[in-house]
C-alpha positions as CSV (number, residue, x, y, z in Angstrom):
1,M,108.0,2.0,90.7
2,P,109.0,5.1,92.5
3,F,109.8,8.2,90.5
4,P,113.4,9.6,90.4
5,G,113.9,12.7,92.5
6,G,114.2,15.1,89.6
7,L,111.2,13.8,87.8
8,W,109.1,13.8,90.9
9,W,109.9,17.5,91.3
10,L,108.7,18.2,87.8
11,L,105.3,16.6,88.5
12,C,104.8,18.8,91.6
13,C,102.9,22.1,91.3
14,R,103.7,25.4,93.0
15,Q,100.9,26.4,95.3
16,G,99.4,29.8,94.9
17,F,99.8,30.5,91.2
18,T,97.2,30.5,88.5
19,L,98.2,30.1,84.9
20,L,96.0,32.1,82.6
21,R,95.6,30.9,79.0
22,R,95.2,33.3,76.2
23,D,93.4,32.8,72.9
24,Y,95.2,35.1,70.5
25,G,92.7,34.7,67.8
26,E,89.9,36.2,69.7
27,T,88.5,39.5,68.4
28,D,87.5,42.4,70.7
29,R,83.8,42.1,71.4
30,E,83.3,45.2,73.4
31,A,81.2,47.9,71.7
32,D,79.9,51.1,73.3
33,G,81.0,49.9,76.7
34,E,78.4,47.2,77.0
35,V,80.5,44.0,77.3
36,E,82.7,43.4,80.3
37,E,86.4,43.0,79.6
38,E,87.8,39.6,80.1
39,E,91.4,39.8,81.3
40,G,92.7,36.4,80.1
41,S,96.4,36.4,79.8
42,F,99.4,34.2,79.3
43,E,101.0,35.7,82.5
44,L,101.3,34.4,86.0
45,R,100.2,36.4,89.0
46,A,101.3,35.8,92.6
47,Q,98.6,35.0,95.2
48,G,100.2,34.1,98.5
49,D,103.4,32.2,99.1
50,Q,105.3,30.9,96.1
51,G,105.7,27.1,96.1
52,S,106.5,24.9,93.2
53,L,105.5,25.5,89.6
54,E,104.2,23.1,86.9
55,V,106.8,23.6,84.2
56,S,104.8,21.9,81.4
57,L,104.1,25.2,79.6
58,S,103.2,25.2,75.9
59,Q,103.4,27.8,73.2
60,P,100.1,29.7,72.8
61,T,98.0,28.5,69.9
62,R,94.9,29.7,68.1
63,S,93.0,26.4,68.3
64,S,91.0,26.8,71.5
65,S,87.2,26.7,71.1
66,G,84.9,29.6,72.2
67,S,83.0,27.6,74.8
68,E,86.1,26.1,76.4
69,R,87.7,29.5,76.6
70,S,84.6,31.1,78.1
71,L,84.7,28.5,81.0
72,L,88.4,29.1,81.5
73,V,88.1,32.9,81.5
74,A,85.2,32.8,83.9
75,E,87.3,30.7,86.3
76,E,90.3,32.9,85.8
77,M,88.4,36.1,86.5
78,R,87.2,34.8,89.8
79,S,90.8,34.2,90.8
80,L,91.7,37.8,89.9
81,I,88.9,39.9,91.3
82,V,86.3,39.6,93.9
83,E,82.8,39.0,92.5
84,K,80.7,42.2,92.6
85,G,77.1,42.7,93.2
86,P,74.6,44.0,90.7
87,G,75.4,47.7,91.2
88,P,77.5,50.2,93.0
89,V,77.2,50.6,96.7
90,E,77.7,54.0,98.2
91,D,79.4,52.6,101.3
92,D,81.5,50.0,99.5
93,P,84.7,49.7,101.6
94,D,86.7,48.6,98.6
95,A,86.0,51.7,96.6
96,L,89.0,54.0,96.6
97,V,87.7,56.7,94.2
98,K,84.3,57.1,92.6
99,G,82.6,59.7,90.5
100,W,81.2,60.7,87.2
101,L,83.5,60.7,84.2
102,Q,82.9,60.7,80.5
103,R,84.2,57.9,78.3
104,E,84.9,58.1,74.6
105,V,82.5,55.9,72.7
106,R,83.5,54.3,69.5
107,G,81.0,54.8,66.7
108,G,80.7,54.6,62.9
109,V,80.9,58.3,62.2
110,K,84.5,59.3,61.2
111,T,84.9,62.6,63.0
112,P,87.9,63.9,64.8
113,W,85.9,64.2,68.1
114,I,83.0,62.1,69.3
115,R,81.1,63.5,72.3
116,P,81.7,61.1,75.2
117,R,79.0,59.6,77.3
118,K,78.9,60.0,81.1
119,Y,79.3,56.9,83.4
120,W,79.7,56.3,87.1
121,F,83.3,55.0,87.7
122,V,84.5,53.2,90.7
123,L,88.2,52.4,91.4
124,T,88.9,49.5,93.7
125,P,92.2,47.8,94.7
126,D,91.7,45.3,91.8
127,S,90.0,47.1,88.9
128,L,88.4,50.1,87.4
129,D,84.7,49.5,86.9
130,Y,82.0,51.7,85.4
131,Y,78.2,51.6,85.7
132,S,75.3,53.1,83.9
133,S,74.4,55.2,87.0
134,N,75.3,55.5,90.7
135,E,72.0,54.0,91.9
136,K,71.9,50.7,93.6
137,G,71.1,47.8,91.2
138,S,72.5,49.7,88.2
139,R,74.2,47.5,85.6
140,R,77.9,47.2,85.5
141,L,79.0,47.9,81.9
142,G,82.7,47.1,82.1
143,S,85.6,46.3,84.2
144,L,89.4,46.8,83.6
145,V,91.5,44.6,85.8
146,L,94.6,46.4,87.1
147,T,97.9,44.7,87.2
148,S,101.5,45.9,87.4
149,L,101.6,46.0,83.6
150,C,98.8,48.5,83.3
151,S,99.7,52.1,82.6
152,V,98.0,55.5,82.8
153,L,98.7,58.7,80.9
154,W,98.6,62.1,82.5
155,P,96.2,64.8,81.3
156,D,97.3,66.2,77.9
157,K,97.1,70.0,77.4
158,Q,96.9,69.6,73.7
159,T,93.7,67.5,74.1
160,Y,92.2,70.1,76.3
161,K,92.9,72.8,73.7
162,E,91.2,70.8,71.0
163,T,88.2,69.4,72.9
164,G,87.8,71.3,76.1
165,Y,88.3,68.2,78.2
166,W,91.2,66.9,80.3
167,S,91.9,63.3,79.4
168,V,92.8,60.3,81.6
169,T,93.9,57.2,79.6
170,V,94.2,53.8,81.3
171,F,95.7,51.0,79.3
172,G,94.8,47.3,80.0
173,R,95.9,44.2,78.2
174,K,93.1,44.2,75.7
175,H,91.3,47.5,76.2
176,C,92.0,51.1,76.8
177,Y,89.8,53.5,78.8
178,R,89.9,57.1,77.6
179,L,88.1,59.1,80.2
180,Y,87.4,62.8,80.2
181,T,86.5,65.6,82.6
182,K,86.4,69.4,82.5
183,H,88.3,69.8,85.7
184,L,92.1,69.4,85.8
185,N,92.1,68.7,89.6
186,E,89.7,65.9,89.1
187,A,91.7,64.4,86.3
188,M,94.9,64.5,88.3
189,H,93.2,62.9,91.3
190,W,92.1,59.9,89.2
191,V,95.5,59.5,87.5
192,C,97.3,59.5,90.9
193,A,94.8,57.1,92.4
194,V,95.0,54.6,89.4
195,Q,98.8,54.8,89.4
196,K,98.9,54.1,93.1
197,V,96.9,50.9,92.6
198,I,99.1,49.8,89.7
199,D,102.3,50.4,91.8
200,S,100.8,48.3,94.6
201,K,100.5,45.2,92.5
202,V,102.9,42.4,92.6
203,P,105.2,42.5,89.5
204,V,103.9,40.1,86.8
205,Q,106.2,37.3,85.8
206,T,105.9,35.4,82.5
207,P,106.5,31.7,82.1
208,T,109.8,32.4,80.5
209,Q,111.1,34.3,83.5
210,L,110.0,31.6,85.9
211,L,111.6,28.9,83.8
212,M,114.8,30.9,83.6
213,R,114.9,30.9,87.3
214,D,114.2,27.2,87.5
215,V,117.0,26.5,85.0
216,E,119.4,28.6,87.2
217,E,118.4,26.8,90.3
218,H,118.9,23.3,88.8
219,C,121.9,24.0,86.6
220,G,123.8,21.3,88.5
221,S,121.2,18.6,87.7
222,P,121.5,17.5,84.1
223,E,118.4,15.2,84.2
224,V,116.2,17.9,85.6
225,L,117.4,20.4,83.0
226,E,116.8,18.1,80.1
227,Q,113.3,17.4,81.4
228,I,112.6,21.1,81.8
229,Y,113.6,21.7,78.1
230,C,111.7,18.6,77.0
231,C,108.5,19.6,78.7
232,N,108.5,23.3,77.9
233,P,108.4,24.2,74.1
234,I,108.5,27.9,75.1
235,L,112.3,27.4,75.8
236,R,113.0,25.8,72.4
237,Y,113.1,26.7,68.8
238,T,109.8,27.2,67.1
239,S,108.8,27.7,63.5
240,S,105.4,29.1,64.5
241,P,104.7,32.8,65.1
242,L,105.0,34.3,68.5
243,Y,101.7,35.9,69.7
244,A,103.0,37.4,72.9
245,P,106.4,38.6,74.1
246,L,108.6,36.3,76.3
247,L,109.1,39.1,78.9
248,P,106.5,41.4,80.6
249,F,106.0,44.8,79.0
250,P,103.6,47.5,80.1
251,Y,100.4,48.0,78.2
252,G,99.9,51.2,76.3
253,S,101.5,53.4,73.7
254,L,105.1,54.7,73.6
255,D,106.3,58.2,74.3
256,R,106.3,59.6,70.8
257,S,108.5,62.5,71.7
258,A,111.5,60.2,72.6
259,L,111.5,58.1,69.4
260,G,112.8,60.6,66.9
261,P,111.8,60.2,63.2
262,R,111.0,56.5,63.4
263,S,107.5,55.3,64.2
264,Y,106.8,52.5,66.6
265,T,103.8,50.9,68.2
266,T,103.6,49.4,71.7
267,L,106.5,47.5,73.2
268,R,104.5,44.3,73.2
269,D,103.6,44.7,69.5
270,E,107.2,45.6,68.6
271,A,108.5,42.5,70.4
272,V,106.2,40.2,68.4
273,K,107.2,42.0,65.1
274,L,110.9,41.5,65.9
275,F,110.3,37.8,66.4
276,N,108.8,37.7,62.9
277,S,111.9,39.5,61.6
278,L,114.1,36.9,63.3
279,Q,112.3,34.1,61.6
280,Q,112.9,35.8,58.3
281,L,116.7,35.5,58.9
282,E,116.6,31.8,58.3
283,S,115.8,32.2,54.6
284,E,117.5,35.5,53.8
285,R,120.3,35.4,51.3
286,D,121.7,38.7,52.6
287,P,120.7,39.0,56.3
288,V,122.9,42.1,57.0
289,P,120.3,44.8,56.4
290,L,117.7,42.9,58.4
291,M,120.2,42.4,61.3
292,Q,121.0,46.1,61.3
293,G,117.3,46.9,61.4
294,V,116.8,44.7,64.5
295,L,119.8,46.3,66.2
296,Q,118.4,49.8,65.4
297,T,115.1,49.0,66.9
298,C,116.8,47.8,70.1
299,L,118.8,51.0,70.2
300,D,115.7,53.1,69.8
301,L,113.7,51.0,72.3
302,P,116.2,49.8,75.0
303,P,113.5,47.7,76.9
304,L,113.5,45.3,74.0
305,V,117.2,44.4,74.4
306,D,116.4,41.6,76.9
307,E,113.5,40.4,74.9
308,I,115.6,40.0,71.7
309,Y,118.3,38.1,73.8
310,C,115.6,35.7,75.0
311,Q,114.2,35.2,71.6
312,L,117.6,34.5,70.1
313,V,118.4,32.0,72.9
314,K,115.0,30.3,72.3
315,Q,115.7,30.0,68.5
316,T,119.2,28.7,69.0
317,T,118.1,26.0,71.5
318,E,117.5,22.6,69.9
319,P,117.0,23.9,66.3
320,P,115.9,21.4,63.6
321,A,119.2,21.7,61.8
322,P,122.0,22.6,64.2
323,G,124.8,24.5,62.4
324,G,122.7,25.0,59.3
325,Q,122.4,28.3,57.5
326,G,119.3,29.5,59.3
327,D,120.8,28.5,62.7
328,L,124.1,30.3,62.0
329,H,122.2,33.5,61.1
330,Y,120.7,33.5,64.6
331,W,124.1,33.0,66.1
332,Q,125.5,35.8,63.9
333,L,122.8,38.2,65.1
334,L,123.5,37.1,68.7
335,T,127.1,38.0,68.1
336,C,126.2,41.5,66.9
337,M,123.9,41.9,69.9
338,S,126.7,40.9,72.3
339,C,129.0,43.6,70.8
340,T,126.4,46.3,71.0
341,F,124.1,45.8,74.0
342,L,124.6,44.4,77.5
343,P,121.6,42.5,78.9
344,S,120.3,42.8,82.4
345,P,121.9,40.5,85.0
346,P,119.2,37.8,85.0
347,I,119.2,37.6,81.2
348,L,123.0,37.7,81.2
349,R,123.2,34.7,83.5
350,F,120.7,32.8,81.4
351,L,122.7,33.7,78.3
352,R,126.0,32.5,79.7
353,F,124.3,29.2,80.7
354,H,123.1,28.8,77.2
355,L,126.5,29.5,75.8
356,D,128.1,26.9,78.1
357,R,125.4,24.3,77.2
358,T,125.9,24.9,73.5
359,E,129.7,24.5,73.8
360,S,129.3,21.3,75.8
361,R,126.8,19.8,73.4
362,F,128.5,20.8,70.1
363,P,132.2,21.1,70.8
364,A,134.5,22.3,68.0
365,S,131.4,23.3,65.9
366,E,130.7,26.7,64.4
367,M,128.1,27.3,67.1
368,A,130.7,26.6,69.8
369,K,133.0,29.1,68.2
370,Y,130.3,31.8,68.1
371,A,129.5,31.0,71.8
372,C,133.1,31.5,72.8
373,F,133.3,34.8,70.8
374,I,130.1,36.0,72.4
375,R,131.3,35.3,75.9
376,E,134.4,37.3,75.4
377,A,132.5,40.2,73.8
378,L,130.1,40.4,76.7
379,G,133.0,41.0,79.0
380,K,134.0,44.1,77.0
381,T,130.7,45.6,75.9
382,K,129.7,48.8,77.7
383,G,127.1,50.3,75.4
384,R,127.2,51.9,72.0
385,E,126.0,55.3,70.6
386,C,125.3,53.8,67.2
387,V,124.4,50.3,65.9
388,P,127.2,48.5,64.0
389,S,127.7,49.6,60.4
390,L,127.1,47.2,57.5
391,E,130.9,46.6,57.2
392,E,131.1,45.8,60.9
393,I,128.2,43.4,60.8
394,L,129.9,41.5,57.9
395,V,133.1,41.3,60.0
396,L,131.4,40.1,63.1
397,M,129.6,37.4,61.1
398,R,133.1,36.1,60.4
399,R,134.4,36.7,63.9
400,Q,137.2,38.9,62.6
401,E,138.5,42.4,63.2
402,M,137.9,45.5,61.1
403,I,140.6,47.5,59.3
404,C,140.4,51.2,60.1
405,T,142.3,53.7,57.9
406,V,143.8,56.7,59.7
407,H,145.3,59.5,57.6
408,C,148.5,61.2,58.9
409,P,149.2,64.7,57.3
410,G,152.6,64.6,55.7
411,A,152.8,60.8,55.9
412,A,151.2,57.7,54.4
413,A,147.8,56.5,55.8
414,C,148.0,53.9,58.5
415,S,145.8,50.8,58.6
416,V,144.9,49.7,62.1
417,A,143.0,46.5,63.1
418,I,140.2,47.3,65.5
419,S,137.3,45.5,67.1
420,S,133.9,46.7,68.2
421,H,135.4,47.6,71.6
422,T,138.5,49.6,70.4
423,T,138.6,53.2,71.7
424,A,140.2,56.2,70.1
425,E,142.8,56.3,72.9
426,E,144.0,52.8,72.1
427,V,144.4,53.6,68.4
428,A,146.2,56.9,69.2
429,R,148.5,55.0,71.6
430,E,149.4,52.5,68.9
431,L,150.1,55.2,66.3
432,V,152.3,57.1,68.7
433,T,154.4,54.0,69.1
434,R,154.3,53.0,65.4
435,L,155.3,56.5,64.2
436,G,158.1,56.8,66.7
437,L,156.5,59.7,68.6
438,S,156.8,58.2,72.1
439,Q,159.5,60.6,73.2
440,S,157.7,63.7,72.0
441,P,156.5,66.1,74.7
442,N,153.5,67.1,72.5
443,L,150.1,65.5,72.7
444,F,148.3,63.7,69.8
445,A,144.8,62.6,69.1
446,L,142.5,61.3,66.4
447,Y,140.3,63.8,64.6
448,E,137.0,63.4,62.6
449,Q,137.6,65.4,59.4
450,S,135.0,66.4,56.9
451,R,134.4,69.2,54.4
452,R,132.4,71.2,56.9
453,R,134.3,70.7,60.2
454,E,137.1,69.0,62.1
455,Q,137.0,68.0,65.7
456,P,138.9,65.6,68.0
457,V,137.6,62.2,68.8
458,G,137.1,61.6,72.6
459,S,139.6,59.2,74.1
460,A,136.8,56.9,75.3
461,T,134.8,57.0,72.1
462,L,134.5,53.7,70.2
463,L,135.9,53.9,66.7
464,A,133.2,51.5,65.6
465,D,130.6,54.2,66.4
466,V,132.7,56.8,64.5
467,L,132.8,54.5,61.4
468,T,129.0,54.0,61.6
469,R,128.5,57.8,61.6
470,F,130.7,58.1,58.5
471,E,128.6,55.4,56.8
472,N,125.4,57.3,57.7
473,L,126.8,60.6,56.5
474,A,128.0,59.1,53.2
475,G,124.4,58.3,52.3
476,E,123.3,61.9,53.1
477,E,126.0,64.0,51.5
478,R,126.3,64.9,47.9
479,E,128.5,63.0,45.5
480,Q,131.0,65.9,45.1
481,D,131.6,66.2,48.9
482,P,134.8,64.4,50.0
483,P,134.1,61.5,52.4
484,C,134.6,61.8,56.1
485,R,137.9,60.4,57.4
486,L,140.0,59.9,60.6
487,C,143.2,61.9,60.9
488,F,146.0,61.6,63.4
489,K,147.3,65.1,64.4
490,H,148.8,67.2,67.2
491,Y,146.2,67.9,69.9
492,G,148.3,70.0,72.3
493,F,151.5,71.9,71.6
494,L,153.8,71.8,74.6
495,D,157.1,72.4,72.8
496,T,157.3,73.4,69.1
497,D,160.8,74.8,69.2
498,N,162.8,71.6,69.7
499,V,161.1,69.4,67.1
500,P,163.8,67.9,64.8
501,R,163.4,69.1,61.2
502,D,164.0,65.7,59.7
503,S,161.4,63.9,61.9
504,L,157.9,62.9,61.1
505,E,156.6,65.1,63.9
506,F,158.0,68.2,62.1
507,A,156.1,67.1,59.0
508,L,152.9,66.9,61.1
509,L,153.6,70.3,62.5
510,F,154.2,71.7,59.0
511,E,150.9,70.3,57.7
512,Q,148.9,71.7,60.7
513,A,150.6,75.1,60.2
514,H,149.4,75.1,56.6
515,E,145.9,74.2,57.6
516,M,145.8,77.2,60.0
517,V,146.9,79.5,57.1
518,L,144.2,78.2,54.8
519,R,141.5,78.7,57.5
520,G,142.6,82.3,58.0
521,Y,143.9,81.7,61.6
522,V,147.3,83.3,60.8
523,P,146.9,87.0,60.4
524,T,149.6,88.4,58.1
525,S,150.1,90.4,55.0
526,E,149.0,89.2,51.5
527,E,152.6,89.3,50.4
528,T,153.6,86.9,53.2
529,L,150.7,84.6,52.2
530,Q,152.0,84.5,48.7
531,T,155.4,83.6,49.9
532,L,154.0,80.8,52.1
533,A,152.1,79.5,49.0
534,A,155.4,79.4,47.1
535,L,157.1,77.6,49.9
536,R,154.3,75.1,49.9
537,L,154.8,74.4,46.2
538,Q,158.5,74.1,46.7
539,S,157.9,71.5,49.4
540,L,155.5,69.5,47.2
541,N,157.2,69.7,43.7
542,S,160.7,70.9,44.4
543,D,162.0,73.4,41.7
544,F,159.6,75.1,39.3
545,S,158.7,73.2,36.2
546,T,155.9,73.6,33.6
547,H,155.3,69.9,33.9
548,A,154.9,69.9,37.7
549,P,151.4,69.3,39.0
550,F,149.7,72.4,40.2
551,P,147.3,72.2,43.2
552,R,144.1,74.2,43.2
553,L,144.5,77.8,44.4
554,E,142.3,77.2,47.5
555,E,144.8,74.5,48.5
556,L,147.7,77.0,48.6
557,F,146.1,80.4,49.4
558,P,143.4,81.4,51.9
559,P,140.1,81.7,49.9
560,H,138.7,84.4,52.1
561,V,141.4,86.8,51.0
562,L,140.2,86.6,47.4
563,H,136.6,87.0,48.4
564,A,137.5,90.1,50.4
565,R,138.7,91.8,47.2
566,L,135.2,91.6,45.6
567,P,132.8,94.5,46.0
568,G,130.1,93.8,48.7
569,P,126.4,93.7,47.8
570,R,124.7,97.1,47.7
571,H,122.2,97.6,50.5
572,R,119.0,99.1,49.5
573,P,117.2,101.4,51.9
574,S,114.5,99.6,53.8
575,T,110.9,100.4,52.9
576,K,109.3,101.2,56.1
577,C,106.0,102.1,54.5
578,R,103.5,99.3,54.5
579,G,102.2,100.4,51.1
580,A,105.7,100.5,49.6
581,R,106.4,97.0,50.8
582,L,103.1,95.8,49.4
583,R,103.9,97.3,46.0
584,A,107.4,95.8,46.0
585,G,105.9,92.4,46.8
586,L,103.4,92.6,44.0
587,L,106.1,93.7,41.5
588,A,108.4,90.9,42.6
589,G,105.8,88.4,41.7
590,G,105.3,89.5,38.1
591,L,107.5,90.5,35.2
592,W,109.5,92.8,37.4
593,G,110.4,89.8,39.6
594,Q,111.7,88.0,36.6
595,A,113.8,91.0,35.6
596,L,115.3,91.2,39.1
597,A,116.2,87.5,39.0
598,K,117.9,88.0,35.7
599,Q,119.9,91.0,37.1
600,R,121.0,88.9,40.1
601,A,122.1,86.1,37.8
602,E,124.1,88.5,35.7
603,R,125.7,90.1,38.8
604,D,126.7,86.7,40.2
605,Q,128.2,85.8,36.8
606,R,130.3,89.0,36.9
607,L,131.4,88.3,40.4
608,R,132.5,84.8,39.4
609,G,134.4,86.3,36.5
610,R,136.1,88.8,38.8
611,L,137.0,86.0,41.2
612,R,138.6,84.0,38.4
613,E,140.6,87.1,37.4
614,E,141.8,87.7,41.0
615,G,142.7,84.0,41.3
616,A,144.7,84.0,38.1
617,S,146.7,87.1,39.1
618,T,147.4,85.7,42.6
619,M,148.5,82.4,41.1
620,A,150.9,84.3,38.7
621,A,152.4,86.1,41.7
622,I,152.8,82.8,43.6
623,V,154.6,81.2,40.6
624,E,157.0,84.1,40.3
625,K,157.9,83.7,44.0
626,W,158.2,80.0,43.5
627,K,160.8,80.5,40.7
628,L,163.0,82.4,43.1
629,L,163.2,79.4,45.4
630,Q,165.1,77.2,42.9
631,G,167.6,75.0,44.6
632,M,165.9,75.0,48.0
633,G,165.3,71.4,49.3
634,R,162.0,70.1,50.7
635,P,163.2,70.2,54.4
636,E,164.5,73.8,54.0
637,A,161.2,74.9,52.4
638,M,159.2,73.3,55.2
639,A,161.4,74.9,57.9
640,A,161.1,78.3,56.2
641,Y,157.3,77.9,56.1
642,V,157.0,77.1,59.8
643,A,159.4,79.9,60.7
644,L,157.2,82.4,58.9
645,V,154.1,81.1,60.7
646,R,155.8,81.0,64.0
647,E,156.3,84.8,63.8
648,W,152.7,85.2,64.9
649,P,152.5,85.2,68.7
650,G,149.5,82.9,68.7
651,F,151.3,80.0,67.0
652,G,150.9,76.8,69.0
653,S,147.5,77.8,70.3
654,T,144.3,76.2,69.3
655,L,141.8,78.9,68.1
656,F,138.1,78.8,68.7
657,D,135.5,81.2,67.2
658,V,133.6,82.8,70.1
659,D,131.3,85.7,70.9
660,L,132.2,87.6,74.0
661,R,129.1,88.8,75.9
662,A,129.5,92.1,77.7
663,S,127.4,90.8,80.7
664,P,125.1,87.9,81.5
665,V,122.1,89.9,80.5
666,G,123.7,92.1,77.9
667,A,122.5,92.0,74.4
668,G,125.8,93.1,72.7
669,S,128.5,90.6,71.8
670,Q,131.9,90.8,70.1
671,R,133.3,88.2,67.7
672,L,136.8,87.1,68.9
673,W,139.3,84.2,68.7
674,L,139.8,82.4,71.9
675,G,143.4,81.0,71.8
676,V,144.1,78.1,74.2
677,G,147.8,77.5,74.5
678,A,150.2,75.6,76.8
679,K,151.0,78.6,79.0
680,A,148.0,81.0,78.7
681,V,144.6,81.7,77.3
682,S,144.5,84.7,74.9
683,L,141.8,86.7,73.2
684,Y,142.4,87.9,69.7
685,K,140.4,90.2,67.4
686,P,140.2,88.3,64.1
687,G,142.9,89.4,61.7
688,E,145.0,91.3,64.3
689,L,148.5,90.2,65.2
690,E,148.6,91.1,68.9
691,P,146.1,89.7,71.5
692,L,143.6,91.9,73.2
693,D,144.3,90.2,76.5
694,S,146.1,87.2,77.8
695,F,145.6,85.2,81.0
696,C,148.1,82.8,82.4
697,Y,146.7,79.7,84.1
698,G,147.6,80.9,87.5
699,R,145.1,83.8,87.1
700,I,142.2,81.5,86.1
701,S,140.1,80.6,89.2
702,S,137.4,78.5,87.5
703,F,136.0,77.6,84.1
704,G,133.2,75.5,82.8
705,A,130.0,75.3,80.8
706,S,127.2,77.5,81.9
707,D,125.0,75.7,79.3
708,S,125.4,73.8,76.1
709,S,126.5,77.0,74.2
710,T,128.1,79.2,76.9
711,F,131.6,78.8,78.2
712,H,132.3,80.6,81.5
713,L,135.9,81.7,82.3
714,C,136.6,83.3,85.7
715,V,139.8,85.3,85.7
716,E,140.6,86.8,89.2
717,D,137.7,89.3,89.6
718,R,136.4,89.1,86.0
719,D,133.7,86.8,84.7
720,L,133.9,86.2,80.9
721,L,131.1,84.5,79.1
722,F,131.7,83.2,75.6
723,E,129.0,82.0,73.2
724,T,130.3,79.1,71.2
725,S,129.3,75.7,69.8
726,Q,132.6,74.2,71.0
727,V,132.1,74.4,74.8
728,D,133.2,70.8,75.5
729,E,136.3,71.0,73.3
730,I,137.5,74.2,75.0
731,A,137.1,72.7,78.5
732,Q,138.8,69.5,77.5
733,L,141.8,71.3,76.0
734,L,142.1,73.5,79.1
735,N,142.1,70.4,81.3
736,T,144.7,68.7,79.1
737,Y,147.1,71.6,79.3
738,L,146.7,72.0,83.0
739,V,147.2,68.3,83.7
740,S,150.1,68.0,81.2
741,A,151.9,71.0,82.7
742,G,151.5,69.6,86.2
743,A,150.2,72.9,87.5
744,R,150.3,73.0,91.2
745,R,147.2,75.2,91.5
746,L,144.4,73.8,89.3
747,P,141.3,75.8,88.6
748,Q,138.3,74.5,90.5
749,P,135.5,74.1,88.0
750,Q,132.1,75.3,89.1
751,E,129.0,73.1,89.5
752,L,128.6,72.6,85.8
753,A,132.2,72.8,84.9
754,T,134.4,70.1,83.5
755,S,136.6,68.7,86.3
756,P,140.2,67.8,85.3
757,P,141.1,64.1,85.4
758,D,143.7,62.4,87.6
759,P,147.2,63.3,86.4
760,T,148.6,59.9,87.4
761,T,146.4,58.0,84.9
762,L,147.5,59.9,81.8
763,P,149.1,58.0,78.9
764,Q,152.2,59.7,77.6
765,G,151.8,61.6,74.3
766,L,148.0,61.3,74.1
767,C,145.0,63.5,74.5
768,P,144.0,62.5,78.0
769,T,140.8,64.3,78.7
770,A,138.7,64.3,75.6
771,G,135.4,62.7,76.2
772,P,132.6,61.8,73.8
773,W,131.7,65.0,71.9
């Protein structure tokens, strides 16, 4: 009986490929470089033209016998490398590089450095061999077959400092050659030669990759596809451990400098560990922490993203209990992956095929609903800065949206539904519409606010990443610290004179004016500050009453004013004499040191007492002024407050603390305020009313970041350099004002400057240029 066309294709073999088996239970037998390495592997290597492939591949097992494996490995080795003679030949045409190198020998003595032994090394287009000597007939002691997955490390200066040798490390599948020489040029020559051989090799493809390609080629033939899945367990769910990754990864260790505080082994080992973690999901009652750990590993090691996608597709293909708890845990992790990482195009095509196949086989099931959700998420995902928070993972497991709370100064907090792909610009646009601010000429944005700092959220920043940062900071900060939160505030003041007093925008303006006062950014007299505090109390509590709630003094009055009243610490003359410093150090460590500590504690207690007295007298003065405001309504109190603050010429500008450098190489600097407003950029000396200088935008020829902490402003023939930690925020705000004002002559940023965006693409009433900070 003739075979059907699809089945006949399955029984054909692709010419030119050799499938190498791997016994994962074998232990390394090489000792002191006396046993030749056997490069058995689960991988496929191309040798000639690519024909058909036998798709009956099975999951590697531990049950192969030693004699059977020896015969297989011997046959496989002959297909990989030409058989060599008994010893090195001086005129061997295949030898690319040869010479004496020293190799580290493993021994029983636990010492930080074992003196290496010298061998004769020969590099050929297929392998790196070493012999006992360079004489003809000498015994070959080992051979490392070179494939595209091998890797070589460059000489390490630290190793040279510790040992006096330059190291060359070559990683193979099972073994690692650590070679040493005293000459840097020789080490570099060997590294470049080995790397050139590795680069010349045909890229290795695993059975999974080849089967994925076969599935893509025969996606229109259901019979062939079912036979492929039936004959290849590597594509289906397994309860057994995975002993090798599904995708090819280079041999060797990772770059430790790029991993941060977390410690990882090789990519191949991490891929196998992750599969073990995936299998634990099936029985976990609370899989959320384990899911977040897998996502964090993928974020730290981006090459593993495709591997995890393949492992999840494998485990969700023909599981023993479709739709069961264990199966749904796999689908939930796949959902989180789709909202965090975007796979490479081949893996993405294979994943979409898997989703379509699942929906067709299990319509209206939970798996089909997850597949539909994942397909939509993949169309929106562009990459994340952080892995999803625990709250976000719980929401994604239910295929729902998160509720984000945004605080509005002077108004109630707003709850906004967001997804893993919602940006700060989208939320700001929604709040502008919801709060009735669409007709305002001013600009608004979201801010990250904490006890230590406040900064705008970039318009393209994902709010899910911001919430994850809040979750991480909550675990690091102390209990008394207020939690981080999102605020909706003014970003750019284009017109503050025509804001209606009875509008929500005026309440926002009032709250931001009060924040400027508390931070000391409104230079005025102490008498005026007390009047402002009294107006604040009148706006909060109306007329004076002994039963009215009193805010803390630091919420009404700038704390730095009270601290300025305290006497400064007395500066002791420096002891330049070495003997005097030695005697002072000896005294500080004995009884005299305890007496000094006691004196410091007493002085600090006196200062705290003095600070309480000053605070009480200031609060009494504020209350007396508050009593004089009886009968004033809340809108009038707010209007009077804003009118007093508006008397300062810098009102409406955003102030940045900067250090002005006298010259690019000058050592001196001057602490200033850089005020960025709608019409000009001004320089203020802290605490002074009038600016030192002011530059309208027509005089600015260029601006930008010279480096991460230096902002460069070119005004006509003057070059101003400012040292600040807010370089990006200054550049973004400058761009915002220039674009919003529709300036005809825009400054041309320099090579490293921030270029202004296209004015035609700006949403009304939003911060248009803020990027990820």
